[in-house]
C-alpha positions in Angstrom: 0.0 0.0 0.0 2.4 2.7 1.3 5.5 1.3 -0.3 4.5 1.7 -3.9 3.0 4.8 -2.8 6.1 5.9 -0.8 8.6 4.2 -3.4 7.6 6.7 -6.5 7.2 10.0 -4.7 9.3 12.5 -7.0 10.3 16.0 -6.0 10.6 19.0 -8.4 12.2 22.4 -8.8 11.9 25.7 -10.5 13.5 27.4 -13.5 16.8 29.1 -13.5 18.2 31.6 -16.0 18.8 30.4 -19.5 17.3 27.5 -21.4 17.4 25.0 -18.5 15.1 24.1 -15.6 18.0 23.3 -13.3 17.5 25.1 -10.0 19.6 28.1 -8.9 21.0 28.3 -5.4 18.0 30.2 -3.8 15.5 28.1 -5.7 17.3 24.9 -4.5 17.0 26.1 -0.9 13.3 26.7 -1.3 12.8 23.3 -2.9 14.6 21.4 -0.2 12.6 23.3 2.4 9.4 22.2 0.7 10.6 18.6 0.6 11.4 18.7 4.3 7.9 20.0 5.0 6.4 17.0 3.0 8.5 14.5 4.9 7.5 16.2 8.2 3.7 15.8 7.3 3.5 19.6 7.1 1.5 19.8 3.9 0.0 23.3 4.4 3.5 24.7 4.9 4.7 22.8 1.8 2.0 24.4 -0.3 3.0 27.9 0.9 6.6 27.1 0.1 5.6 25.9 -3.4 4.0 29.2 -4.1 7.3 30.9 -3.2 9.0 29.0 -5.9 8.0 31.8 -8.4 7.9 29.6 -11.5 8.4 31.9 -14.6 8.2 29.2 -17.3 5.2 29.6 -19.6 2.4 27.5 -18.3 4.0 27.3 -14.8 5.0 23.6 -15.3 7.3 23.4 -12.2 4.7 25.0 -9.9 2.0 22.6 -11.1 4.3 19.6 -10.8 5.4 20.6 -7.3 1.8 21.3 -6.2 0.7 17.9 -7.6 3.5 16.2 -5.6 2.2 17.7 -2.4 -1.4 16.7 -3.2 -0.2 13.2 -3.9 1.7 12.9 -0.6 -1.3 14.3 1.3 -3.8 11.9 -0.3 -1.5 8.9 0.4 -0.9 10.0 3.9 -4.6 10.1 4.6 -5.6 7.3 2.2 -8.1 9.9 0.9 -8.4 10.3 -2.8 -10.8 13.3 -2.7 -8.2 15.6 -4.4 -7.8 13.3 -7.4 -9.3 15.7 -9.9 -7.1 18.6 -8.7 -4.1 16.3 -8.7 -4.6 15.1 -12.2 -5.4 18.6 -13.5 -2.1 19.9 -12.2 -0.2 16.9 -13.6 -1.7 17.4 -17.0 -1.0 21.2 -17.0 2.6 20.5 -16.0 3.0 17.8 -18.7 1.6 19.9 -21.5 3.8 22.9 -20.6 6.9 20.7 -20.2 6.3 19.2 -23.6 6.3 22.7 -25.1 9.4 23.5 -23.1 11.3 20.5 -24.4 10.2 21.2 -28.0 11.9 24.7 -27.7 14.8 23.5 -25.6 15.6 19.9 -26.7 19.0 19.8 -25.0 17.8 20.6 -21.5 18.1 17.4 -19.5 16.2 18.9 -16.6 13.2 19.5 -18.9 13.1 15.8 -19.7 13.5 15.0 -16.1 10.5 17.0 -15.0 8.5 15.7 -17.9 9.3 12.2 -16.9 8.3 13.0 -13.3 4.9 14.1 -14.5 4.4 10.8 -16.4 5.8 9.0 -13.3 3.1 10.5 -11.1 0.4 9.6 -13.6 1.7 6.0 -13.7 1.6 5.6 -10.0 -1.9 7.0 -9.7 -3.2 4.8 -12.5 -1.7 1.8 -10.8 -3.4 2.8 -7.5 -6.7 3.0 -9.3 -6.3 -0.4 -10.8 -5.6 0.7 -14.4 -2.5 -1.4 -14.9 -2.3 -1.1 -18.7 -2.6 2.7 -18.6 0.0 2.6 -15.8 2.4 0.6 -17.9 2.1 3.0 -20.8 2.6 6.1 -18.6 5.5 4.3 -16.9 7.2 3.6 -20.2 6.8 7.3 -21.2 8.4 8.3 -17.9 11.2 5.9 -18.4 11.9 7.2 -21.9 12.1 10.8 -20.7 14.4 9.9 -17.8 16.6 8.1 -20.2 16.7 11.2 -22.5 17.6 13.3 -19.5 20.5 11.1 -18.7 21.8 11.1 -22.2 21.9 14.9 -22.2 23.2 15.1 -18.6 24.8 11.9 -17.3 25.1 13.3 -13.8 21.5 14.3 -13.5 21.1 11.6 -10.8 17.7 12.7 -9.8 16.4 10.9 -12.9 17.5 7.6 -11.4 14.8 7.9 -8.7 12.1 7.5 -11.3 14.1 5.2 -13.5 15.0 2.9 -10.6 11.4 2.8 -9.3 10.1 1.9 -12.7 12.7 -0.8 -13.3 12.2 -2.4 -9.8 8.4 -2.2 -9.3 7.5 -3.0 -12.9 9.6 -6.2 -12.5 8.0 -7.0 -9.2 4.4 -6.0 -9.8 3.6 -5.4 -13.5 5.5 -8.5 -14.8 2.9 -10.7 -13.1 0.3 -9.2 -15.4 2.5 -8.5 -18.4 5.0 -11.4 -18.6 6.7 -9.9 -21.7 8.4 -7.3 -19.4 12.0 -7.8 -18.6 13.1 -8.5 -15.0 15.2 -5.4 -14.2 14.9 -5.4 -10.4 18.7 -5.5 -9.9 19.1 -2.5 -12.2 16.3 -0.8 -10.2 18.0 -1.4 -6.9 21.3 -0.1 -8.2 19.7 3.0 -9.7 17.7 3.8 -6.5 20.9 3.6 -4.4 22.7 5.9 -6.8 19.8 8.4 -6.6 19.7 8.2 -2.8 23.5 8.8 -2.6 23.9 11.5 -5.3 20.6 13.3 -6.2 20.5 17.0 -6.0 16.9 17.2 -4.7 15.5 13.6 -4.8 17.7 12.0 -2.2 15.1 11.5 0.5 12.5 10.2 -2.0 15.0 7.9 -3.5 16.1 6.6 -0.1 12.5 5.8 0.9 12.0 4.0 -2.4 15.3 2.1 -2.0 14.4 1.0 1.5 11.0 -0.2 0.5 12.6 -2.2 -2.3 15.1 -3.7 0.1 12.3 -4.6 2.4 10.5 -6.3 -0.4 13.8 -8.2 -1.1 13.8 -9.2 2.7 17.1 -7.4 3.2 15.8 -6.1 6.6 19.1 -4.9 8.1 20.0 -2.8 5.0 16.5 -1.3 4.9 16.6 -0.6 8.6 19.8 1.4 8.3 18.2 3.7 5.8 15.0 4.0 7.8 16.8 4.9 11.0 18.8 7.6 9.3 15.7 9.0 7.6 13.9 9.0 11.0 16.7 11.2 12.4 16.6 13.6 9.5 12.9 14.0 8.8 11.6 14.9 12.3 9.9 11.5 12.7 7.4 12.1 9.9 4.9 9.4 9.1 6.5 8.4 5.8 9.5 7.1 7.7 7.5 5.7 10.6 5.5 3.6 8.1 8.7 2.2 6.8 10.1 1.3 10.2 6.8 -0.3 11.2 6.7 -2.3 8.0 10.3 -3.5 8.4 9.8 -4.7 12.0 6.4 -6.3 11.1 8.1 -8.2 8.2 11.1 -9.4 10.2 9.0 -10.5 13.1 10.1 -8.0 15.8 6.7 -7.9 17.6 7.7 -5.3 20.2 9.2 -2.8 17.7 6.3 -3.4 15.3 3.7 -2.6 18.1 5.7 0.5 19.1 5.9 2.0 15.7 2.3 1.2 14.7 1.4 2.8 18.0 3.3 5.9 17.0 1.5 6.0 13.7 -1.9 5.8 15.5 -1.0 8.7 17.8 0.3 10.8 14.9 -2.7 10.1 12.7 -5.1 11.0 15.5 -3.2 14.3 16.1 -3.4 15.1 12.4 -7.2 14.6 12.5 -9.5 14.6 9.4 -9.1 10.8 9.0 -11.4 8.5 7.1 -10.2 5.8 9.5 -8.6 3.6 6.8 -5.0 4.0 8.1 -6.1 4.0 11.8 -7.9 0.6 11.2 -4.8 -0.7 9.4 -2.4 0.3 12.1 -4.6 -0.8 15.0 -5.0 -4.3 13.4 -1.3 -4.8 13.0 -0.6 -3.4 16.5 -3.3 -5.8 17.9 -1.8 -8.8 16.1 1.7 -7.9 17.4 0.3 -7.5 21.0 -1.5 -10.8 20.7 1.7 -12.5 19.6 3.4 -11.1 22.7 0.5 -12.5 24.7 -0.5 -9.0 25.9 -4.1 -9.9 25.4 -5.5 -6.9 27.2 -3.7 -4.5 24.8 -4.6 -6.6 21.8 -8.3 -6.8 22.7 -8.3 -3.0 23.1 -7.0 -2.5 19.6 -9.5 -4.9 18.0 -12.4 -3.4 19.9 -11.3 0.1 18.8 -11.4 -1.1 15.2 -15.0 -2.3 15.6 -15.9 1.0 17.2 -14.9 3.1 14.2 -17.7 4.3 11.9 -15.9 5.0 8.6 -17.5 5.6 5.2 -19.0 2.5 3.5 -16.2 2.3 1.0 -13.6 2.1 3.8 -15.7 -0.6 5.6 -15.8 -2.6 2.4 -12.0 -2.3 1.8 -11.4 -3.4 5.4 -14.0 -6.2 5.3 -11.5 -8.9 6.1 -9.9 -6.8 8.8 -13.2 -6.5 10.6 -13.8 -10.2 10.3 -10.3 -11.1 11.7 -10.6 -8.6 14.5 -13.8 -10.3 15.7 -12.0 -13.7 15.4 -9.1 -12.4 17.6 -11.5 -11.1 20.2 -13.2 -14.5 20.4 -9.7 -16.2 20.7 -8.8 -13.8 23.6 -12.1 -14.5 25.3 -11.5 -18.2 25.2 -8.1 -17.7 26.8 -9.7 -15.7 29.6 -8.9 -12.3 28.3 
């Protein structure tokens, strides 16, 4: 759920003087501030920062792309797709303007990078909505533009964030549906690591994507090193806590898993305006971890809290099995005298 989501988040930047979209020093500072706001779950502040970018390119492609990236992060954080129309509108505006920019400036690698980023966001969203064929087509367009960017500027390492994400997750996910695709997961891992180590503005996004890929490969200790470093440098934002919780859940560390899902519950409740999807998800996993540690009182409290939520019908349907299993756990606990 979050991994794909958190694996393909791409950051953007504004225009500099001349026929290139590479950021200037002051612009870079503003962009990195915006990225830090996103990773600290401060979406309102990120939007204010995006306005300060002062995009002067015709059609404002950089502003629209940056704004779309914030909307995407916000929707994924709350598992709430209510801004879909606004998100897609900004993506399409950015893509159209970037196509015109590249037509006039065909040797600007940064133009191709941003254009690829727009297609990358579209591919992620289409996959999330279940349109796998459309996602594949958009992903291929993104990959092509990232490749063009690197041909023009071999040290534009930010392009490897999108390139690596496409290579890895298309091999893992889309290949199951489209067997003609090549298995490029090793290339994807290498590219994501390179982006995490060397990107100008995408290092955090690349690091998150790399860590989720390592987790999927069951390389828990390597993923944990990245997650702990990010946790120290992102003010404990939920993007990183989701990663830590997922790693400890996967490697069977019940205590740590319970602790981090508990942190997520507290953070989500402080954030407010929840449709309860993520709260139910986190409480279920925390409850299972508590049950595994034989802390039946704590586990029962989590499962009962799940059943007490009154989310929208769509959320209840998506969590149908979660509700069923929560009731089953409560019955197990009762039989054990809990």
